[in-house]
C-alpha positions in Angstrom: 11.8 13.4 6.6 8.6 12.2 5.0 5.9 10.5 7.1 6.8 7.2 5.4 10.3 7.3 6.9 9.1 7.8 10.5 8.6 4.1 10.7 10.4 1.3 8.8 8.4 -1.5 7.2 8.6 -4.8 9.1 11.2 -6.5 6.8 10.1 -10.1 7.6 12.7 -12.8 7.6 13.1 -16.4 6.5 16.2 -18.5 7.2 17.3 -21.7 5.5 20.1 -23.9 6.8 21.7 -27.0 5.4 23.0 -29.5 7.8 25.5 -32.4 7.7 24.3 -35.9 8.7 27.3 -37.6 10.3 28.2 -41.1 11.4 29.4 -40.9 15.1 31.9 -43.7 14.6 33.6 -42.8 11.3 32.8 -39.1 11.5 32.1 -39.3 7.8 28.9 -38.1 6.1 26.1 -40.6 6.1 23.6 -41.0 3.3 20.7 -41.4 5.7 18.8 -38.3 5.2 15.5 -40.0 4.0 14.5 -41.3 7.4 15.3 -38.0 9.1 13.3 -36.1 6.5 10.4 -38.6 6.7 10.4 -38.3 10.5 10.5 -34.6 10.3 7.6 -34.3 7.9 5.3 -35.4 10.7 6.1 -32.5 13.0 7.9 -30.0 10.7 5.9 -30.5 7.5 7.4 -28.3 4.8 10.1 -26.9 7.1 12.4 -29.9 6.4 13.4 -30.9 2.9 15.7 -33.4 1.2 18.7 -32.0 -0.7 20.5 -33.4 -3.7 22.9 -35.5 -1.6 21.3 -37.8 0.9 23.7 -36.7 3.6 22.3 -33.2 3.5 19.1 -32.0 5.3 17.7 -28.6 4.6 15.4 -26.8 7.0 13.6 -23.5 6.7 11.8 -21.3 9.1 8.3 -20.0 8.8 8.0 -16.3 8.0 9.5 -14.5 11.0 8.3 -11.0 12.0 11.6 -10.1 13.6 15.1 -11.4 14.6 13.9 -12.7 17.9 11.3 -14.9 16.2 14.0 -16.1 13.8 16.2 -17.2 16.7 13.3 -19.2 18.2 12.6 -20.9 14.9 16.2 -21.7 14.0 16.8 -23.0 17.6 13.7 -25.2 17.4 14.7 -26.6 14.0 18.3 -27.4 15.1 16.9 -29.2 18.2 14.4 -31.1 16.2 16.8 -32.3 13.5 19.3 -33.2 16.2 16.6 -35.3 18.0 15.6 -37.0 14.8 19.2 -37.8 13.8 19.8 -39.1 17.4 16.9 -41.5 17.0 18.8 -43.0 14.0 22.1 -43.1 16.0 23.5 -40.2 14.0 25.0 -36.7 14.6 24.3 -33.3 13.0 26.8 -30.6 12.2 26.8 -27.1 10.6 29.7 -26.3 8.3 29.8 -25.6 4.6 32.1 -28.5 3.7 32.9 -31.7 5.5 36.6 -31.9 6.4 37.3 -35.2 4.6 34.2 -36.8 3.0 34.5 -37.6 -0.7 31.6 -36.6 -2.9 32.1 -39.7 -4.9 30.9 -41.8 -2.0 27.7 -39.9 -1.4 24.3 -41.0 -2.7 22.1 -38.7 -4.8 18.5 -38.3 -3.5 16.0 -40.2 -5.7 14.0 -37.3 -6.9 13.2 -36.2 -10.4 14.4 -32.6 -9.7 17.8 -33.8 -8.7 18.0 -36.4 -11.4 17.4 -33.6 -13.9 20.1 -31.4 -12.5 22.6 -34.3 -12.5 21.6 -35.2 -16.0 22.2 -31.6 -17.1 25.4 -30.8 -15.1 27.0 -34.2 -14.6 29.9 -34.3 -12.2 29.5 -30.6 -11.5 26.3 -31.5 -9.7 27.5 -34.7 -8.2 30.5 -33.0 -6.7 28.5 -30.1 -5.2 28.7 -31.5 -1.7 28.3 -28.2 0.1 26.1 -26.6 2.8 24.8 -23.1 2.9 22.9 -20.5 4.8 20.2 -18.5 2.9 18.5 -15.5 4.4 15.3 -14.0 3.0 14.2 -10.4 3.7 10.6 -9.5 2.8 10.2 -6.8 0.1 6.8 -6.4 -1.5 7.7 -4.2 -4.4 9.9 -5.8 -7.1 11.2 -2.5 -8.4 12.4 -1.6 -4.9 13.8 -5.1 -4.4 15.9 -4.8 -7.5 17.3 -1.5 -6.5 18.2 -2.8 -3.0 19.8 -5.9 -4.6 22.0 -3.7 -6.8 23.1 -1.7 -3.8 23.5 -4.5 -1.3 26.0 -6.3 -3.4 28.7 -4.1 -2.1 28.3 -5.5 1.4 28.2 -9.2 0.5 32.0 -9.7 1.0 31.8 -8.1 4.5 29.0 -10.5 5.5 30.7 -13.4 3.8 33.9 -12.9 5.7 32.0 -13.2 9.0 30.5 -16.6 8.0 33.6 -18.4 6.5 33.3 -22.0 7.6 34.7 -24.3 4.9 38.5 -24.5 5.0 38.8 -28.3 4.3 37.9 -30.2 1.2 38.3 -34.0 0.7 40.9 -34.2 3.5 42.9 -31.2 2.4 43.5 -27.8 4.0 42.5 -25.7 1.0 44.2 -22.5 2.2 40.9 -20.8 2.0 38.7 -19.9 4.9 35.6 -20.5 2.6 36.2 -23.0 -0.1 32.4 -23.7 -0.6 32.0 -20.8 -3.1 34.9 -22.2 -5.2 33.1 -25.5 -5.5 29.8 -23.9 -6.3 31.4 -21.6 -8.9 31.4 -24.6 -11.3 27.7 -24.2 -11.6 26.3 -21.8 -14.2 24.5 -18.7 -13.0 26.3 -18.5 -9.6 28.4 -15.8 -7.9 27.7 -12.1 -7.7 24.7 -10.9 -9.7 25.2 -8.4 -12.5 23.7 -4.9 -12.3 20.1 -4.5 -13.8 18.7 -1.0 -14.4 15.1 -2.1 -14.3 12.8 -5.0 -13.5 11.9 -5.1 -17.1 15.5 -5.8 -18.1 15.8 -8.4 -15.4 12.6 -10.1 -16.6 13.8 -10.0 -20.2 17.0 -11.7 -19.1 15.0 -14.5 -17.3 12.6 -14.8 -20.3 15.6 -15.3 -22.7 17.1 -18.0 -20.5 13.7 -19.9 -20.3 13.0 -19.5 -24.0 16.4 -20.8 -25.0 16.2 -23.8 -22.6 19.1 -22.6 -20.4 16.7 -22.9 -17.4 13.2 -24.3 -17.0 12.4 -21.9 -14.1 13.9 -18.9 -12.4 14.9 -20.8 -9.3 17.9 -22.0 -11.3 19.4 -18.5 -10.9 21.8 -19.4 -8.1 23.4 -16.0 -7.5 24.9 -14.8 -4.1 21.9 -12.4 -4.0 18.7 -12.7 -5.9 15.1 -11.5 -6.1 13.3 -14.7 -5.2 11.3 -15.9 -8.2 8.2 -17.0 -6.1 8.4 -15.2 -2.8 8.3 -11.4 -2.2 11.8 -11.4 -0.8 15.4 -10.7 -1.7 17.5 -13.8 -0.8 21.1 -13.6 0.4 22.8 -16.8 -0.6 26.5 -16.0 -0.2 26.9 -17.1 3.4 28.7 -20.2 4.6 26.8 -22.3 7.2 27.5 -21.0 10.7 28.6 -23.3 13.5 26.1 -22.0 16.1 22.7 -20.4 16.3 24.3 -17.2 17.8 26.4 -16.7 14.7 23.5 -17.5 12.3 21.2 -15.0 14.0 24.0 -12.3 14.1 24.3 -12.6 10.3 20.5 -12.6 9.8 20.3 -9.4 11.9 23.1 -7.7 10.0 21.5 -8.6 6.6 18.1 -7.3 7.7 19.6 -4.1 8.9 21.5 -3.6 5.6 18.3 -3.9 3.7 16.5 -1.6 6.1 19.2 1.1 5.9 19.4 1.0 2.1 15.6 1.1 2.0 15.6 4.1 4.3 18.1 5.9 2.0 16.1 5.0 -1.0 12.9 6.4 0.5 14.8 9.6 1.2 15.8 9.9 -2.5 19.4 9.0 -1.5 21.2 6.1 -3.1 24.2 4.1 -1.9 27.1 4.0 -4.3 26.9 1.1 -6.8 30.3 -0.3 -7.6 31.3 -2.5 -10.5 30.7 -6.2 -9.8 34.3 -6.8 -11.1 35.5 -4.7 -8.1 33.2 -6.4 -5.6 34.4 -9.8 -6.9 37.9 -8.8 -5.7 36.6 -8.4 -2.2 34.7 -11.6 -2.4 37.9 -13.5 -3.2 39.7 -11.8 -0.4 36.9 -12.7 2.1 37.0 -16.4 0.9 40.7 -16.6 1.2 41.3 -14.9 4.5 37.9 -14.4 6.3 38.1 -11.7 8.9 41.9 -11.9 9.2 42.8 -10.3 5.8 42.2 -7.0 4.1 39.4 -5.8 1.9 39.4 -2.9 -0.5 37.7 0.4 0.4 36.6 1.4 -3.1 35.7 4.9 -2.1 39.2 5.6 -0.8 40.9 3.1 -3.2 43.0 1.6 -0.4 43.3 -1.8 1.3 42.0 -1.8 4.9 41.9 -4.6 7.5 38.6 -6.5 7.1 37.4 -5.8 10.7 37.8 -2.1 10.0 35.4 -2.3 7.0 33.0 -4.5 9.0 32.9 -2.0 11.8 32.2 0.7 9.2 29.3 -1.4 8.1 28.0 -1.6 11.7 28.2 2.2 11.9 26.3 2.5 8.6 23.4 0.4 9.8 23.4 1.7 13.4 20.5 4.1 13.0 18.0 1.3 12.1 19.1 -1.4 14.5 17.1 -0.3 17.5 13.9 0.1 15.5 14.4 -3.4 14.2 15.1 -4.6 17.8 18.3 -6.4 16.9 21.1 -4.6 18.7 21.9 -7.5 21.0 22.0 -10.0 18.0 24.3 -7.7 16.0 26.6 -7.0 18.9 27.5 -10.7 18.8 29.8 -9.8 15.9 32.3 -8.9 18.7 32.2 -12.5 19.8 32.9 -13.7 16.3 36.0 -11.5 16.2 37.0 -12.8 19.6 36.4 -16.5 18.9 37.1 -16.5 15.2 34.8 -17.7 12.5 33.9 -21.4 12.1 36.9 -21.7 9.7 39.3 -20.2 12.2 38.0 -22.6 14.9 38.3 -25.6 12.6 41.8 -24.7 11.6 42.8 -24.2 15.3 41.7 -27.7 16.2 43.5 -29.2 13.2 46.7 -27.3 14.0 46.5 -28.6 17.6 45.6 -32.2 16.9 46.5 -32.9 13.2 43.3 -35.0 13.2 40.3 -34.2 11.0 38.0 -36.4 13.0 38.6 -33.9 15.9 37.5 -31.1 13.5 34.3 -33.0 12.9 33.8 -33.3 16.6 34.1 -29.6 16.9 31.4 -29.1 14.2 29.0 -31.5 15.8 29.6 -30.2 19.4 28.8 -26.7 18.4 25.5 -27.5 16.6 23.2 -27.0 19.6 25.4 -24.5 21.4 23.5 -21.4 22.6 20.1 -23.0 22.2 
């Protein structure tokens, strides 16, 4: 093993979460984000941002050196937003769709950026009332970042299945554990990224889109996994919003470990198999439909296997980097996710028991500060 591989790089982290602002009486979304964001700017500065819909608040951590620091930051942000919302007589929740709110009733944030998106995409943009978890992992070299992006695509459905938390849409049980991706799929340049053999070919793709007025900047590449256009990170965007901090940090730790393990292989002149995006798309659909309760495809063996089996294979795959990253306890929380069910499983269990979607909202808001 080379000297380089005796110690892994730090693989810094950034975590973005999008929260629901909820009326405690109606349990519907409330277009009241502006006062919360304005209040948050005083203490949180750029860590709190408006989103397209006024019932959505986005927060982002500072650059975190490790998973423990990410936990502290996410916990602090959830507490602070909960406090700011409480000052306005409102609640906060973390799920990727609201169980019954209608997008037609939600106000668009008065900002030129969002007006431009709505002007371009019309009702596709207006109806995009969804909430996501985005995880950044620091990679200084773009050539390396592109290779890791190509290889990490295989694991996206595994990670996605663990985060499924959007089973309801406009008052309906969609039959999916994660319907958010189906809503977002109406946008252009979403879903799994295609394979790029070099940074030059990737940059040529971006240049073509900008020159032909498809996009005005590379941030409008909204793939499930992308090289961030302005930060030295690769950004995992496939995840649903997690109910709790423990779940979020478990996912953050797994993502960091996947990147670290693939990097370790790359530096040893070993590459993980790259499978066709058309095949990985089949697993993404299965993860969205059934979460951790269904089956995924093992493409190496060309057989279906229970989703937990493939996830445990993933945990075995990353095991040799976990202790160096200091994230074993956080990753071990995956066993609690299997025990408790994902957010979608928990939402569906409440609805099956009560038949009342307001009780589902109560679950979402009650879990928001759990574990902090």
